[in-house]
PDB file of N, CA, C and O in Angstrom:
ATOM      1  N   MET A   1      10.051  -9.798   1.544  1.00  0.00           N
ATOM      2  CA  MET A   1      10.087  -8.558   2.161  1.00  0.00           C
ATOM      3  C   MET A   1       8.808  -7.756   1.894  1.00  0.00           C
ATOM      4  O   MET A   1       8.362  -7.454   0.787  1.00  0.00           O
ATOM      5  N   VAL A   2       8.276  -7.452   3.138  1.00  0.00           N
ATOM      6  CA  VAL A   2       6.814  -6.449   2.566  1.00  0.00           C
ATOM      7  C   VAL A   2       6.973  -5.307   1.891  1.00  0.00           C
ATOM      8  O   VAL A   2       6.115  -5.109   1.031  1.00  0.00           O
ATOM      9  N   LEU A   3       7.923  -4.375   2.028  1.00  0.00           N
ATOM     10  CA  LEU A   3       8.072  -3.329   1.245  1.00  0.00           C
ATOM     11  C   LEU A   3       8.509  -3.983   0.043  1.00  0.00           C
ATOM     12  O   LEU A   3       8.106  -3.426  -0.978  1.00  0.00           O
ATOM     13  N   GLU A   4       9.052  -4.767  -0.089  1.00  0.00           N
ATOM     14  CA  GLU A   4       9.196  -5.029  -1.890  1.00  0.00           C
ATOM     15  C   GLU A   4       7.985  -5.419  -2.468  1.00  0.00           C
ATOM     16  O   GLU A   4       7.552  -4.782  -3.428  1.00  0.00           O
ATOM     17  N   LYS A   5       7.351  -6.425  -1.994  1.00  0.00           N
ATOM     18  CA  LYS A   5       6.198  -6.967  -2.150  1.00  0.00           C
ATOM     19  C   LYS A   5       4.945  -5.970  -2.229  1.00  0.00           C
ATOM     20  O   LYS A   5       3.933  -6.219  -2.884  1.00  0.00           O
ATOM     21  N   LEU A   6       5.157  -4.766  -1.445  1.00  0.00           N
ATOM     22  CA  LEU A   6       4.108  -3.546  -1.332  1.00  0.00           C
ATOM     23  C   LEU A   6       4.445  -2.949  -2.671  1.00  0.00           C
ATOM     24  O   LEU A   6       3.619  -2.857  -3.579  1.00  0.00           O
ATOM     25  N   SER A   7       5.449  -2.627  -2.739  1.00  0.00           N
ATOM     26  CA  SER A   7       5.722  -1.563  -3.561  1.00  0.00           C
ATOM     27  C   SER A   7       5.613  -2.321  -5.182  1.00  0.00           C
ATOM     28  O   SER A   7       5.664  -1.488  -6.088  1.00  0.00           O
ATOM     29  N   LYS A   8       5.497  -3.531  -5.557  1.00  0.00           N
ATOM     30  CA  LYS A   8       5.352  -4.306  -6.401  1.00  0.00           C
ATOM     31  C   LYS A   8       3.799  -3.817  -6.853  1.00  0.00           C
ATOM     32  O   LYS A   8       3.403  -3.298  -7.896  1.00  0.00           O
ATOM     33  N   ILE A   9       3.122  -4.190  -5.671  1.00  0.00           N
ATOM     34  CA  ILE A   9       1.713  -4.084  -6.014  1.00  0.00           C
ATOM     35  C   ILE A   9       1.483  -2.870  -6.370  1.00  0.00           C
ATOM     36  O   ILE A   9       1.014  -2.729  -7.500  1.00  0.00           O
ATOM     37  N   VAL A  10       1.754  -1.535  -5.470  1.00  0.00           N
ATOM     38  CA  VAL A  10       1.752  -0.402  -5.873  1.00  0.00           C
ATOM     39  C   VAL A  10       2.027   0.237  -7.356  1.00  0.00           C
ATOM     40  O   VAL A  10       1.378   1.024  -8.045  1.00  0.00           O
ATOM     41  N   SER A  11       3.178  -0.392  -7.534  1.00  0.00           N
ATOM     42  CA  SER A  11       3.866   0.001  -8.930  1.00  0.00           C
ATOM     43  C   SER A  11       2.778  -0.332 -10.140  1.00  0.00           C
ATOM     44  O   SER A  11       2.326   0.433 -10.992  1.00  0.00           O
ATOM     45  N   ASP A  12       2.498  -1.846  -9.899  1.00  0.00           N
ATOM     46  CA  ASP A  12       1.390  -2.271 -10.898  1.00  0.00           C
ATOM     47  C   ASP A  12      -0.168  -1.392 -10.960  1.00  0.00           C
ATOM     48  O   ASP A  12      -0.642  -0.964 -12.012  1.00  0.00           O
ATOM     49  N   GLN A  13      -0.803  -1.246  -9.632  1.00  0.00           N
ATOM     50  CA  GLN A  13      -1.878  -0.469  -9.526  1.00  0.00           C
ATOM     51  C   GLN A  13      -1.695   0.757 -10.308  1.00  0.00           C
ATOM     52  O   GLN A  13      -2.488   0.934 -11.232  1.00  0.00           O
ATOM     53  N   LEU A  14      -0.750   1.666 -10.087  1.00  0.00           N
ATOM     54  CA  LEU A  14      -0.424   2.806 -10.511  1.00  0.00           C
ATOM     55  C   LEU A  14       0.467   3.110 -11.551  1.00  0.00           C
ATOM     56  O   LEU A  14       0.340   4.232 -12.042  1.00  0.00           O
ATOM     57  N   GLY A  15       1.380   2.341 -12.025  1.00  0.00           N
ATOM     58  CA  GLY A  15       1.536   2.409 -13.575  1.00  0.00           C
ATOM     59  C   GLY A  15       3.020   3.361 -13.347  1.00  0.00           C
ATOM     60  O   GLY A  15       3.419   4.051 -14.285  1.00  0.00           O
ATOM     61  N   MET A  16       3.678   3.330 -12.202  1.00  0.00           N
ATOM     62  CA  MET A  16       4.763   3.887 -11.775  1.00  0.00           C
ATOM     63  C   MET A  16       6.026   3.200 -11.571  1.00  0.00           C
ATOM     64  O   MET A  16       5.868   2.012 -11.289  1.00  0.00           O
ATOM     65  N   GLU A  17       7.208   3.582 -11.628  1.00  0.00           N
ATOM     66  CA  GLU A  17       8.362   2.598 -11.218  1.00  0.00           C
ATOM     67  C   GLU A  17       8.638   2.402  -9.751  1.00  0.00           C
ATOM     68  O   GLU A  17       8.755   3.281  -8.897  1.00  0.00           O
ATOM     69  N   GLN A  18       8.731   0.967  -9.594  1.00  0.00           N
ATOM     70  CA  GLN A  18       8.863   0.469  -8.069  1.00  0.00           C
ATOM     71  C   GLN A  18      10.023   0.774  -7.464  1.00  0.00           C
ATOM     72  O   GLN A  18      10.076   0.436  -6.282  1.00  0.00           O
ATOM     73  N   SER A  19      11.065   1.363  -7.956  1.00  0.00           N
ATOM     74  CA  SER A  19      12.170   1.983  -7.261  1.00  0.00           C
ATOM     75  C   SER A  19      12.000   3.291  -6.962  1.00  0.00           C
ATOM     76  O   SER A  19      12.908   3.880  -6.376  1.00  0.00           O
ATOM     77  N   LYS A  20      10.712   4.016  -7.345  1.00  0.00           N
ATOM     78  CA  LYS A  20      10.717   5.441  -6.727  1.00  0.00           C
ATOM     79  C   LYS A  20       9.758   5.336  -5.437  1.00  0.00           C
ATOM     80  O   LYS A  20       9.314   6.339  -4.878  1.00  0.00           O
ATOM     81  N   ILE A  21       9.457   3.888  -4.982  1.00  0.00           N
ATOM     82  CA  ILE A  21       8.292   3.684  -4.080  1.00  0.00           C
ATOM     83  C   ILE A  21       9.034   3.497  -2.915  1.00  0.00           C
ATOM     84  O   ILE A  21       9.458   2.342  -2.893  1.00  0.00           O
ATOM     85  N   THR A  22       9.545   4.473  -1.434  1.00  0.00           N
ATOM     86  CA  THR A  22      10.090   3.954  -0.404  1.00  0.00           C
ATOM     87  C   THR A  22       9.004   4.221   0.505  1.00  0.00           C
ATOM     88  O   THR A  22       7.835   4.329   0.136  1.00  0.00           O
ATOM     89  N   MET A  23       9.384   4.322   1.655  1.00  0.00           N
ATOM     90  CA  MET A  23       9.085   4.095   3.434  1.00  0.00           C
ATOM     91  C   MET A  23       8.241   5.667   3.201  1.00  0.00           C
ATOM     92  O   MET A  23       7.038   5.851   3.385  1.00  0.00           O
ATOM     93  N   GLN A  24       8.967   6.401   2.878  1.00  0.00           N
ATOM     94  CA  GLN A  24       8.521   7.830   2.899  1.00  0.00           C
ATOM     95  C   GLN A  24       7.542   8.110   1.745  1.00  0.00           C
ATOM     96  O   GLN A  24       6.890   9.153   1.778  1.00  0.00           O
ATOM     97  N   THR A  25       7.444   7.504   1.034  1.00  0.00           N
ATOM     98  CA  THR A  25       6.335   7.723  -0.117  1.00  0.00           C
ATOM     99  C   THR A  25       4.862   7.954   0.238  1.00  0.00           C
ATOM    100  O   THR A  25       4.122   6.983   0.395  1.00  0.00           O
ATOM    101  N   SER A  26       4.547   8.836   0.330  1.00  0.00           N
ATOM    102  CA  SER A  26       2.764   9.443   0.417  1.00  0.00           C
ATOM    103  C   SER A  26       2.137   8.722  -0.691  1.00  0.00           C
ATOM    104  O   SER A  26       2.485   8.642  -1.868  1.00  0.00           O
ATOM    105  N   LEU A  27       1.071   8.180  -0.029  1.00  0.00           N
ATOM    106  CA  LEU A  27       0.182   7.316  -0.721  1.00  0.00           C
ATOM    107  C   LEU A  27      -0.397   8.478  -1.671  1.00  0.00           C
ATOM    108  O   LEU A  27      -0.441   8.240  -2.878  1.00  0.00           O
ATOM    109  N   LYS A  28      -0.902   9.888  -1.129  1.00  0.00           N
ATOM    110  CA  LYS A  28      -2.142  10.795  -1.960  1.00  0.00           C
ATOM    111  C   LYS A  28      -1.178  11.599  -2.725  1.00  0.00           C
ATOM    112  O   LYS A  28      -1.127  11.527  -3.953  1.00  0.00           O
ATOM    113  N   GLU A  29      -0.209  12.569  -1.846  1.00  0.00           N
ATOM    114  CA  GLU A  29       0.821  13.449  -2.702  1.00  0.00           C
ATOM    115  C   GLU A  29       1.708  12.920  -3.610  1.00  0.00           C
ATOM    116  O   GLU A  29       1.840  13.385  -4.742  1.00  0.00           O
ATOM    117  N   ASP A  30       2.500  11.711  -3.069  1.00  0.00           N
ATOM    118  CA  ASP A  30       3.134  11.422  -4.119  1.00  0.00           C
ATOM    119  C   ASP A  30       3.190  10.604  -4.989  1.00  0.00           C
ATOM    120  O   ASP A  30       4.114  10.547  -5.800  1.00  0.00           O
ATOM    121  N   LEU A  31       1.974   9.656  -4.956  1.00  0.00           N
ATOM    122  CA  LEU A  31       1.938   8.712  -5.581  1.00  0.00           C
ATOM    123  C   LEU A  31       0.297   9.202  -6.685  1.00  0.00           C
ATOM    124  O   LEU A  31      -0.061   8.781  -7.785  1.00  0.00           O
ATOM    125  N   LEU A  32      -0.191   9.996  -5.960  1.00  0.00           N
ATOM    126  CA  LEU A  32      -1.607  10.747  -6.170  1.00  0.00           C
ATOM    127  C   LEU A  32      -2.911   9.790  -6.515  1.00  0.00           C
ATOM    128  O   LEU A  32      -3.820   9.910  -7.336  1.00  0.00           O
ATOM    129  N   ALA A  33      -2.572   8.693  -5.431  1.00  0.00           N
ATOM    130  CA  ALA A  33      -3.857   7.799  -5.463  1.00  0.00           C
ATOM    131  C   ALA A  33      -4.931   8.446  -4.645  1.00  0.00           C
ATOM    132  O   ALA A  33      -5.004   9.010  -3.553  1.00  0.00           O
ATOM    133  N   ASP A  34      -6.082   7.990  -6.056  1.00  0.00           N
ATOM    134  CA  ASP A  34      -7.664   8.438  -5.284  1.00  0.00           C
ATOM    135  C   ASP A  34      -8.598   6.999  -4.556  1.00  0.00           C
ATOM    136  O   ASP A  34      -8.357   5.799  -4.427  1.00  0.00           O
ATOM    137  N   SER A  35      -9.466   7.688  -4.288  1.00  0.00           N
ATOM    138  CA  SER A  35      -9.869   6.782  -3.193  1.00  0.00           C
ATOM    139  C   SER A  35     -10.144   5.177  -3.989  1.00  0.00           C
ATOM    140  O   SER A  35     -10.415   4.209  -3.278  1.00  0.00           O
ATOM    141  N   LEU A  36     -10.052   5.051  -5.334  1.00  0.00           N
ATOM    142  CA  LEU A  36     -10.623   3.962  -6.375  1.00  0.00           C
ATOM    143  C   LEU A  36      -9.039   3.108  -5.948  1.00  0.00           C
ATOM    144  O   LEU A  36      -8.962   2.078  -5.279  1.00  0.00           O
ATOM    145  N   ASP A  37      -7.822   3.918  -6.581  1.00  0.00           N
ATOM    146  CA  ASP A  37      -6.554   3.294  -6.704  1.00  0.00           C
ATOM    147  C   ASP A  37      -6.267   2.536  -5.048  1.00  0.00           C
ATOM    148  O   ASP A  37      -5.825   1.413  -4.804  1.00  0.00           O
ATOM    149  N   ILE A  38      -6.649   3.483  -4.213  1.00  0.00           N
ATOM    150  CA  ILE A  38      -6.160   3.122  -2.630  1.00  0.00           C
ATOM    151  C   ILE A  38      -7.272   1.448  -2.456  1.00  0.00           C
ATOM    152  O   ILE A  38      -6.775   0.386  -2.083  1.00  0.00           O
ATOM    153  N   VAL A  39      -8.652   1.599  -2.796  1.00  0.00           N
ATOM    154  CA  VAL A  39      -9.306   0.337  -2.957  1.00  0.00           C
ATOM    155  C   VAL A  39      -8.789  -0.773  -3.285  1.00  0.00           C
ATOM    156  O   VAL A  39      -8.745  -1.736  -2.519  1.00  0.00           O
ATOM    157  N   GLU A  40      -8.211  -0.769  -4.794  1.00  0.00           N
ATOM    158  CA  GLU A  40      -7.428  -1.775  -5.671  1.00  0.00           C
ATOM    159  C   GLU A  40      -6.246  -2.242  -4.783  1.00  0.00           C
ATOM    160  O   GLU A  40      -5.939  -3.389  -4.457  1.00  0.00           O
ATOM    161  N   ILE A  41      -5.559  -0.850  -4.422  1.00  0.00           N
ATOM    162  CA  ILE A  41      -4.225  -1.469  -3.479  1.00  0.00           C
ATOM    163  C   ILE A  41      -4.581  -2.326  -2.093  1.00  0.00           C
ATOM    164  O   ILE A  41      -3.782  -3.099  -1.566  1.00  0.00           O
ATOM    165  N   ILE A  42      -5.660  -2.105  -1.693  1.00  0.00           N
ATOM    166  CA  ILE A  42      -6.000  -2.864  -0.219  1.00  0.00           C
ATOM    167  C   ILE A  42      -6.423  -4.034  -0.748  1.00  0.00           C
ATOM    168  O   ILE A  42      -6.158  -5.043  -0.094  1.00  0.00           O
ATOM    169  N   MET A  43      -7.002  -4.155  -1.748  1.00  0.00           N
ATOM    170  CA  MET A  43      -7.561  -5.464  -2.125  1.00  0.00           C
ATOM    171  C   MET A  43      -6.413  -6.337  -2.557  1.00  0.00           C
ATOM    172  O   MET A  43      -6.451  -7.508  -2.180  1.00  0.00           O
ATOM    173  N   ALA A  44      -5.456  -5.958  -3.250  1.00  0.00           N
ATOM    174  CA  ALA A  44      -4.285  -6.568  -3.693  1.00  0.00           C
ATOM    175  C   ALA A  44      -3.231  -6.920  -2.266  1.00  0.00           C
ATOM    176  O   ALA A  44      -2.549  -7.922  -2.052  1.00  0.00           O
ATOM    177  N   ILE A  45      -3.363  -6.033  -1.671  1.00  0.00           N
ATOM    178  CA  ILE A  45      -2.875  -6.310  -0.244  1.00  0.00           C
ATOM    179  C   ILE A  45      -3.367  -7.533   0.355  1.00  0.00           C
ATOM    180  O   ILE A  45      -2.599  -8.469   0.574  1.00  0.00           O
ATOM    181  N   GLU A  46      -4.732  -7.589   0.662  1.00  0.00           N
ATOM    182  CA  GLU A  46      -5.225  -8.429   1.039  1.00  0.00           C
ATOM    183  C   GLU A  46      -5.243  -9.957   0.639  1.00  0.00           C
ATOM    184  O   GLU A  46      -5.464 -10.901   1.398  1.00  0.00           O
ATOM    185  N   GLU A  47      -4.896 -10.015  -1.037  1.00  0.00           N
ATOM    186  CA  GLU A  47      -4.903 -11.106  -1.184  1.00  0.00           C
ATOM    187  C   GLU A  47      -3.348 -11.683  -1.154  1.00  0.00           C
ATOM    188  O   GLU A  47      -3.140 -12.873  -0.917  1.00  0.00           O
ATOM    189  N   GLN A  48      -2.304 -10.772  -1.405  1.00  0.00           N
ATOM    190  CA  GLN A  48      -1.137 -11.078  -1.410  1.00  0.00           C
ATOM    191  C   GLN A  48      -0.253 -11.635   0.193  1.00  0.00           C
ATOM    192  O   GLN A  48       0.578 -12.520   0.394  1.00  0.00           O
ATOM    193  N   PHE A  49      -0.774 -10.847   0.902  1.00  0.00           N
ATOM    194  CA  PHE A  49      -0.230 -11.192   2.292  1.00  0.00           C
ATOM    195  C   PHE A  49      -1.463 -11.914   2.794  1.00  0.00           C
ATOM    196  O   PHE A  49      -1.365 -11.910   4.021  1.00  0.00           O
ATOM    197  N   ASP A  50      -2.495 -12.487   2.459  1.00  0.00           N
ATOM    198  CA  ASP A  50      -3.812 -13.010   3.110  1.00  0.00           C
ATOM    199  C   ASP A  50      -3.803 -12.773   4.595  1.00  0.00           C
ATOM    200  O   ASP A  50      -3.488 -13.397   5.608  1.00  0.00           O
ATOM    201  N   ILE A  51      -4.366 -11.410   4.222  1.00  0.00           N
ATOM    202  CA  ILE A  51      -4.732 -10.637   5.467  1.00  0.00           C
ATOM    203  C   ILE A  51      -5.993  -9.933   4.975  1.00  0.00           C
ATOM    204  O   ILE A  51      -6.303  -9.732   3.801  1.00  0.00           O
ATOM    205  N   GLN A  52      -6.792  -9.528   6.282  1.00  0.00           N
ATOM    206  CA  GLN A  52      -7.863  -8.753   5.954  1.00  0.00           C
ATOM    207  C   GLN A  52      -7.627  -7.067   6.614  1.00  0.00           C
ATOM    208  O   GLN A  52      -7.126  -6.927   7.730  1.00  0.00           O
ATOM    209  N   VAL A  53      -7.949  -6.160   5.981  1.00  0.00           N
ATOM    210  CA  VAL A  53      -7.864  -4.714   6.017  1.00  0.00           C
ATOM    211  C   VAL A  53      -9.014  -4.344   6.632  1.00  0.00           C
ATOM    212  O   VAL A  53     -10.098  -4.567   6.093  1.00  0.00           O
ATOM    213  N   ASP A  54      -8.897  -3.613   8.070  1.00  0.00           N
ATOM    214  CA  ASP A  54      -9.986  -3.047   8.466  1.00  0.00           C
ATOM    215  C   ASP A  54     -10.392  -1.561   7.655  1.00  0.00           C
ATOM    216  O   ASP A  54      -9.416  -1.047   7.108  1.00  0.00           O
ATOM    217  N   ASP A  55     -11.578  -0.877   7.520  1.00  0.00           N
ATOM    218  CA  ASP A  55     -11.875  -0.229   6.577  1.00  0.00           C
ATOM    219  C   ASP A  55     -10.988   1.153   7.034  1.00  0.00           C
ATOM    220  O   ASP A  55     -10.259   1.810   6.291  1.00  0.00           O
ATOM    221  N   ASP A  56     -11.303   1.433   8.669  1.00  0.00           N
ATOM    222  CA  ASP A  56     -11.044   2.560   9.631  1.00  0.00           C
ATOM    223  C   ASP A  56      -9.630   2.426   9.447  1.00  0.00           C
ATOM    224  O   ASP A  56      -9.001   3.479   9.342  1.00  0.00           O
ATOM    225  N   ASP A  57      -8.929   1.213   9.380  1.00  0.00           N
ATOM    226  CA  ASP A  57      -7.140   0.985   9.437  1.00  0.00           C
ATOM    227  C   ASP A  57      -6.834   1.600   8.387  1.00  0.00           C
ATOM    228  O   ASP A  57      -5.869   2.343   8.568  1.00  0.00           O
ATOM    229  N   ALA A  58      -7.456   1.618   6.819  1.00  0.00           N
ATOM    230  CA  ALA A  58      -7.060   1.679   5.678  1.00  0.00           C
ATOM    231  C   ALA A  58      -7.047   3.127   5.364  1.00  0.00           C
ATOM    232  O   ALA A  58      -6.190   3.677   4.671  1.00  0.00           O
ATOM    233  N   LEU A  59      -8.135   3.742   5.966  1.00  0.00           N
ATOM    234  CA  LEU A  59      -8.473   4.996   6.156  1.00  0.00           C
ATOM    235  C   LEU A  59      -7.106   5.922   6.715  1.00  0.00           C
ATOM    236  O   LEU A  59      -6.884   7.083   6.371  1.00  0.00           O
ATOM    237  N   ALA A  60      -6.265   5.114   7.650  1.00  0.00           N
ATOM    238  CA  ALA A  60      -5.315   6.040   8.499  1.00  0.00           C
ATOM    239  C   ALA A  60      -3.931   5.792   7.679  1.00  0.00           C
ATOM    240  O   ALA A  60      -2.963   6.417   8.111  1.00  0.00           O
ATOM    241  N   PHE A  61      -3.716   4.932   6.516  1.00  0.00           N
ATOM    242  CA  PHE A  61      -2.738   5.081   5.780  1.00  0.00           C
ATOM    243  C   PHE A  61      -2.190   6.496   4.991  1.00  0.00           C
ATOM    244  O   PHE A  61      -2.689   7.007   3.988  1.00  0.00           O
ATOM    245  N   LYS A  62      -0.985   6.970   5.780  1.00  0.00           N
ATOM    246  CA  LYS A  62      -0.816   8.102   4.722  1.00  0.00           C
ATOM    247  C   LYS A  62       0.569   7.572   3.902  1.00  0.00           C
ATOM    248  O   LYS A  62       0.762   8.087   2.801  1.00  0.00           O
ATOM    249  N   THR A  63       1.301   6.815   4.268  1.00  0.00           N
ATOM    250  CA  THR A  63       2.537   6.617   3.683  1.00  0.00           C
ATOM    251  C   THR A  63       2.687   5.092   3.324  1.00  0.00           C
ATOM    252  O   THR A  63       1.854   4.255   3.672  1.00  0.00           O
ATOM    253  N   ILE A  64       3.511   4.880   2.794  1.00  0.00           N
ATOM    254  CA  ILE A  64       4.088   3.439   2.577  1.00  0.00           C
ATOM    255  C   ILE A  64       4.452   3.039   3.880  1.00  0.00           C
ATOM    256  O   ILE A  64       3.920   2.018   4.316  1.00  0.00           O
ATOM    257  N   ALA A  65       5.153   3.570   4.491  1.00  0.00           N
ATOM    258  CA  ALA A  65       5.527   3.242   6.191  1.00  0.00           C
ATOM    259  C   ALA A  65       4.439   2.544   6.920  1.00  0.00           C
ATOM    260  O   ALA A  65       4.550   1.468   7.507  1.00  0.00           O
ATOM    261  N   ASP A  66       3.374   3.279   6.816  1.00  0.00           N
ATOM    262  CA  ASP A  66       2.195   3.003   7.483  1.00  0.00           C
ATOM    263  C   ASP A  66       1.737   1.393   6.996  1.00  0.00           C
ATOM    264  O   ASP A  66       1.592   0.451   7.775  1.00  0.00           O
ATOM    265  N   VAL A  67       1.583   1.352   5.735  1.00  0.00           N
ATOM    266  CA  VAL A  67       0.989  -0.120   5.125  1.00  0.00           C
ATOM    267  C   VAL A  67       2.004  -0.889   5.529  1.00  0.00           C
ATOM    268  O   VAL A  67       1.625  -1.817   6.242  1.00  0.00           O
ATOM    269  N   VAL A  68       3.194  -0.845   5.329  1.00  0.00           N
ATOM    270  CA  VAL A  68       4.280  -1.579   5.924  1.00  0.00           C
ATOM    271  C   VAL A  68       4.005  -2.413   7.443  1.00  0.00           C
ATOM    272  O   VAL A  68       3.927  -3.598   7.768  1.00  0.00           O
ATOM    273  N   ASN A  69       3.906  -1.074   8.173  1.00  0.00           N
ATOM    274  CA  ASN A  69       3.795  -1.554   9.763  1.00  0.00           C
ATOM    275  C   ASN A  69       2.788  -2.443   9.910  1.00  0.00           C
ATOM    276  O   ASN A  69       2.894  -3.525  10.487  1.00  0.00           O
ATOM    277  N   TYR A  70       1.193  -1.736   9.077  1.00  0.00           N
ATOM    278  CA  TYR A  70       0.108  -2.539   9.688  1.00  0.00           C
ATOM    279  C   TYR A  70       0.563  -3.887   8.965  1.00  0.00           C
ATOM    280  O   TYR A  70       0.775  -4.706   9.859  1.00  0.00           O
ATOM    281  N   ILE A  71       0.811  -4.483   7.647  1.00  0.00           N
ATOM    282  CA  ILE A  71       1.081  -5.987   7.244  1.00  0.00           C
ATOM    283  C   ILE A  71       2.139  -6.514   8.313  1.00  0.00           C
ATOM    284  O   ILE A  71       2.013  -7.662   8.739  1.00  0.00           O
ATOM    285  N   GLU A  72       2.902  -5.918   8.637  1.00  0.00           N
ATOM    286  CA  GLU A  72       3.978  -6.670   9.799  1.00  0.00           C
ATOM    287  C   GLU A  72       3.179  -6.881  10.916  1.00  0.00           C
ATOM    288  O   GLU A  72       3.532  -7.825  11.623  1.00  0.00           O
ATOM    289  N   SER A  73       1.976  -6.116  11.344  1.00  0.00           N
ATOM    290  CA  SER A  73       1.943  -6.422  12.630  1.00  0.00           C
ATOM    291  C   SER A  73       0.651  -7.451  12.325  1.00  0.00           C
ATOM    292  O   SER A  73       0.194  -8.085  13.276  1.00  0.00           O
ATOM    293  N   LYS A  74       0.216  -7.569  11.324  1.00  0.00           N
ATOM    294  CA  LYS A  74      -1.205  -8.511  10.703  1.00  0.00           C
ATOM    295  C   LYS A  74      -0.338  -9.834  10.610  1.00  0.00           C
ATOM    296  O   LYS A  74      -1.025 -10.855  10.604  1.00  0.00           O
ATOM    297  N   SER A  75       1.027 -10.023  10.537  1.00  0.00           N
ATOM    298  CA  SER A  75       1.512 -11.246   9.837  1.00  0.00           C
ATOM    299  C   SER A  75       2.098 -12.232  11.112  1.00  0.00           C
ATOM    300  O   SER A  75       2.578 -13.339  10.865  1.00  0.00           O
TER     301      SER A  75
END
């Protein structure tokens, strides 16, 4: 499941509990992810899901749901 894999990546990168990451979780407000965190998460997503994330698309990611929908559209 995409959400499960993504929440593992995010929890590993940001050092937080995977169970606290939901589809509604905001990357910046809830997770306090800065631009470096986002870049590292994007790189891990590209490796895990074997996709290329466009920079413009990555800038549009606001919530975990945005990222999940993007990954699913590329799979």
